C-alpha positions as CSV (number, residue, x, y, z in Angstrom):
1,M,-9.4,31.1,-48.1
2,L,-9.4,32.4,-44.5
3,L,-6.1,34.0,-43.6
4,D,-4.9,33.5,-40.1
5,R,-1.5,35.1,-39.3
6,G,-1.5,33.1,-36.0
7,L,-0.8,29.9,-37.9
8,T,2.7,28.9,-38.9
9,Q,1.6,27.3,-42.2
10,A,-1.4,26.8,-44.4
11,A,-4.1,24.2,-43.5
12,I,-5.5,22.8,-46.7
13,A,-8.6,20.6,-47.1
14,Y,-9.9,19.1,-50.3
15,A,-13.6,18.8,-51.3
16,L,-13.9,16.5,-54.3
17,G,-17.4,15.3,-54.9
18,R,-18.6,12.4,-57.0
19,Q,-19.0,14.7,-60.0
20,V,-15.2,14.7,-60.2
21,G,-15.1,11.0,-60.8
22,G,-15.0,7.7,-59.0
23,A,-13.2,7.0,-55.7
24,V,-10.0,6.0,-57.5
25,Q,-9.9,9.2,-59.6
26,R,-10.8,11.4,-56.7
27,N,-8.0,9.9,-54.5
28,L,-5.5,10.2,-57.3
29,L,-6.4,13.8,-57.8
30,R,-6.2,14.5,-54.1
31,R,-2.7,13.0,-53.9
32,R,-1.6,15.0,-56.9
33,L,-3.0,18.2,-55.4
34,R,-1.5,17.5,-52.1
35,E,2.0,17.1,-53.6
36,L,1.6,20.3,-55.7
37,F,0.6,22.3,-52.7
38,R,3.4,20.8,-50.6
39,A,5.9,21.9,-53.2
40,K,4.4,25.4,-53.1
41,S,4.1,25.7,-49.3
42,P,6.7,28.5,-48.9
43,Q,4.5,30.7,-51.2
44,I,1.2,30.0,-49.4
45,L,0.1,32.5,-46.8
46,P,-0.8,31.0,-43.4
47,G,-4.6,30.3,-43.2
48,F,-7.3,27.9,-43.9
49,Y,-8.0,26.8,-47.5
50,L,-10.7,24.6,-49.0
51,V,-9.8,23.3,-52.5
52,G,-12.5,22.0,-54.8
53,A,-12.2,20.7,-58.4
54,A,-14.4,20.6,-61.5
55,S,-15.3,17.4,-63.2
56,G,-12.6,17.7,-65.9
57,A,-9.8,18.0,-63.3
58,T,-9.0,14.3,-63.4
59,Q,-8.2,14.6,-67.1
60,L,-5.4,17.2,-66.6
61,S,-1.8,16.2,-66.7
62,F,0.4,16.8,-63.7
63,V,1.9,19.8,-65.4
64,E,-1.5,21.3,-66.4
65,L,-2.8,20.7,-62.9
66,G,0.4,22.5,-61.6
67,K,-0.4,25.5,-63.8
68,E,-3.9,25.6,-62.4
69,V,-2.6,25.5,-58.8
70,D,-0.1,28.3,-59.6
71,S,-3.0,30.4,-61.0
72,L,-5.1,29.7,-57.9
73,L,-2.2,30.7,-55.6
74,E,-1.7,33.9,-57.5
75,R,-5.4,34.9,-57.0
76,C,-5.2,34.0,-53.3
77,A,-2.0,36.1,-52.9
78,Q,-3.8,39.1,-54.5
79,K,-6.6,38.9,-52.0
80,G,-4.3,38.4,-49.0
């Protein structure tokens, strides 16, 4: 996370390596993460974010993944 108050919104990139799964699993995870972050965009401080995932992330349900994203955003807000 690199905060930049000059931005109007957050710029989020995803780094999902092969250890996360095959291309189909990585793309599905990326789409799910993108939707979760889009829904939370009013809560995200403007800046640059790089989101990675552990190998078990593809096994999480959408709700479980959402809870992980909420936890991540809380930690980012505390540092901001």
